[in-house]
Backbone bond lengths (Angstrom), bond angles and torsions (degrees), N, CA, C in turn:
res aa  C-N    CA-C-N  psi(-1)  N-CA   C-N-CA  omega(-1)  CA-C   N-CA-C  phi
1 M - - - 1.461 - - 1.594 105.33 -
2 K 1.311 115.52 144.31 1.434 124.58 -177.78 1.527 108.62 -75.59
3 K 1.419 120.75 129.69 1.372 124.42 173.29 1.390 112.09 -88.57
4 V 1.398 120.98 137.17 1.409 128.04 -177.66 1.516 108.13 -130.12
5 K 1.273 118.45 158.04 1.467 124.62 175.33 1.451 110.68 -124.62
6 A 1.304 119.46 127.54 1.444 124.09 176.13 1.511 108.20 -103.78
7 I 1.275 118.74 124.89 1.376 124.99 -178.23 1.598 108.52 -101.87
8 V 1.223 120.22 113.05 1.564 119.95 -171.81 1.575 104.67 -109.01
9 Y 1.313 113.75 126.05 1.443 121.93 175.78 1.535 106.70 -108.95
10 V 1.379 114.73 128.76 1.456 122.37 -177.30 1.534 106.04 -120.32
11 R 1.338 116.34 134.32 1.456 119.53 178.87 1.564 109.28 -149.13
12 L 1.230 118.12 152.10 1.418 123.20 173.65 1.530 112.62 -61.74
13 K 1.370 118.23 140.70 1.392 120.45 175.54 1.518 109.15 -61.63
14 D 1.395 113.61 153.12 1.469 120.34 -178.44 1.470 117.50 -51.11
15 E 1.324 113.97 -37.60 1.488 119.17 -175.86 1.526 111.43 -81.10
16 V 1.297 120.72 -8.97 1.452 124.53 -178.54 1.593 108.23 -88.46
17 L 1.350 112.23 127.82 1.504 112.54 170.18 1.444 119.55 -58.24
18 D 1.359 117.62 142.37 1.520 118.69 -175.58 1.467 103.49 -122.49
19 P 1.412 122.51 90.21 1.401 121.77 177.83 1.515 116.20 -65.20
20 Q 1.297 114.35 -33.08 1.552 118.22 174.18 1.526 112.08 -60.04
21 G 1.365 114.44 -46.94 1.453 121.35 177.79 1.520 112.41 -62.28
22 K 1.287 117.48 -37.01 1.447 122.47 179.34 1.537 111.20 -69.84
23 T 1.328 115.49 -37.97 1.501 117.76 177.66 1.530 108.63 -71.69
24 I 1.271 118.67 -38.46 1.521 118.77 175.69 1.519 111.22 -64.23
25 A 1.292 117.75 -38.48 1.476 119.99 176.45 1.567 113.13 -60.72
26 L 1.321 110.29 -47.57 1.489 116.60 176.27 1.528 113.82 -60.20
27 A 1.326 117.82 -43.45 1.478 121.30 176.87 1.482 110.54 -63.74
28 M 1.356 122.06 -36.37 1.347 121.17 -175.58 1.568 110.13 -74.47
29 E 1.399 115.86 -34.22 1.449 120.56 173.08 1.524 110.63 -62.07
30 N 1.359 118.49 -41.76 1.415 125.28 -175.97 1.551 110.12 -68.75
31 M 1.370 114.44 -26.73 1.498 116.17 179.32 1.503 107.32 -91.38
32 G 1.257 120.96 7.68 1.495 122.51 174.75 1.498 116.27 93.52
33 Y 1.304 115.79 7.10 1.407 118.37 172.41 1.574 114.43 -89.32
34 K 1.300 111.19 73.33 1.465 116.72 -168.46 1.604 112.00 -90.28
35 E 1.341 116.96 -3.24 1.373 121.14 176.23 1.507 119.01 -74.89
36 F 1.368 116.42 -9.21 1.405 123.76 -175.14 1.518 107.03 -100.30
37 G 1.363 115.70 147.14 1.477 120.14 176.94 1.555 108.72 -97.97
38 A 1.357 115.71 -129.83 1.394 124.21 -176.50 1.536 111.11 -63.61
39 V 1.308 117.65 146.24 1.442 117.83 171.98 1.529 106.88 -121.12
40 R 1.290 117.68 140.64 1.516 126.11 173.29 1.513 108.18 -116.76
41 S 1.331 116.17 128.61 1.515 120.61 -179.22 1.561 106.97 -91.51
42 G 1.291 110.06 162.94 1.513 119.28 176.05 1.434 111.19 -166.53
43 R 1.362 115.78 -163.08 1.445 118.17 178.38 1.501 106.84 -157.83
44 F 1.322 112.38 164.61 1.469 113.78 175.70 1.479 111.61 -142.90
45 F 1.343 114.55 157.30 1.533 123.29 -179.08 1.494 108.80 -126.00
46 E 1.287 116.41 148.86 1.557 121.38 171.24 1.543 105.20 -115.48
47 L 1.296 111.24 122.28 1.515 119.87 175.51 1.454 110.16 -113.52
48 E 1.293 117.06 116.82 1.398 123.18 -178.71 1.564 111.72 -105.63
49 C 1.291 119.84 131.12 1.515 120.78 -179.45 1.547 109.41 -160.25
50 D 1.327 113.08 177.10 1.394 117.21 175.95 1.579 106.07 -81.03
51 S 1.249 119.88 146.97 1.429 128.21 176.15 1.571 109.79 -66.99
52 F 1.305 117.83 136.77 1.403 119.89 176.31 1.619 107.87 -157.15
53 P 1.290 116.13 156.30 1.433 121.01 -169.89 1.520 119.00 -47.07
54 E 1.369 114.82 -42.12 1.464 119.60 -176.50 1.571 113.84 -98.32
55 L 1.355 116.49 19.52 1.367 120.60 179.71 1.452 119.28 -47.59
56 Q 1.351 114.91 -47.87 1.481 119.13 -173.24 1.586 107.58 -67.18
57 N 1.281 113.49 -41.04 1.567 116.75 174.22 1.479 113.62 -58.34
58 R 1.255 119.11 -45.49 1.458 123.42 178.43 1.526 112.84 -61.85
59 I 1.342 115.18 -40.53 1.481 119.61 178.93 1.510 110.32 -67.28
60 D 1.306 118.87 -42.68 1.471 122.64 173.96 1.435 108.46 -56.58
61 E 1.347 122.43 -46.47 1.434 125.52 -178.33 1.526 110.52 -59.93
62 I 1.345 118.48 -42.02 1.419 121.27 -177.14 1.540 107.97 -71.41
63 C 1.366 118.63 -35.16 1.427 119.22 -178.85 1.477 113.51 -67.81
64 T 1.368 116.43 -40.37 1.483 122.46 -178.61 1.544 115.29 -75.98
65 K 1.432 113.46 -29.06 1.460 120.60 179.05 1.518 115.72 -90.50
66 L 1.345 118.24 -30.42 1.465 122.75 -173.52 1.492 120.48 -127.51
67 L 1.383 114.44 -43.39 1.469 118.60 -171.78 1.472 117.49 -85.86
68 S 1.305 110.66 -19.36 1.553 116.13 179.05 1.475 112.41 -140.21
69 N 1.348 116.15 162.23 1.495 120.05 172.19 1.536 103.17 -106.61
70 P 1.396 115.45 108.98 1.452 119.18 -177.60 1.501 115.62 -59.37
71 V 1.341 115.38 -17.02 1.527 121.05 -174.86 1.596 105.79 -70.80
72 I 1.351 116.42 -46.00 1.449 119.15 -175.93 1.482 114.40 -120.10
73 E 1.324 121.81 3.69 1.496 120.28 -176.45 1.606 108.56 -133.67
74 T 1.311 107.12 155.55 1.505 113.98 171.41 1.531 107.90 -119.73
75 Y 1.289 113.33 164.98 1.511 116.18 179.41 1.634 107.17 -139.02
76 R 1.274 112.20 154.39 1.436 120.73 176.84 1.506 106.47 -135.88
77 V 1.372 114.25 136.08 1.543 118.71 179.67 1.481 110.20 -110.71
78 E 1.296 119.56 137.26 1.471 127.77 172.54 1.560 107.69 -115.89
79 M 1.298 120.54 121.59 1.468 122.01 176.77 1.517 104.68 -94.44
80 V 1.402 111.70 134.99 1.477 120.53 177.77 1.528 107.01 -127.42
81 S 1.274 118.10 135.31 1.460 122.18 178.01 1.444 111.33 -88.12
């Protein structure tokens, strides 16, 4: 069976305040990196498995039940062979 990797990117929704991103932006400015504006933080996960017909549905299920909080976060999935 063919191995695939799903890369899941999770980030806060635009309307949700991001204190970690704000802290990073302030630190960057204090370090002299003034050419950058707002910073939004996030995280990513790599899921490796065998390919199967319902893979995308299973990944969506995992993302909404475990990897993200759908109330305040969004996720995006990239499939890599």
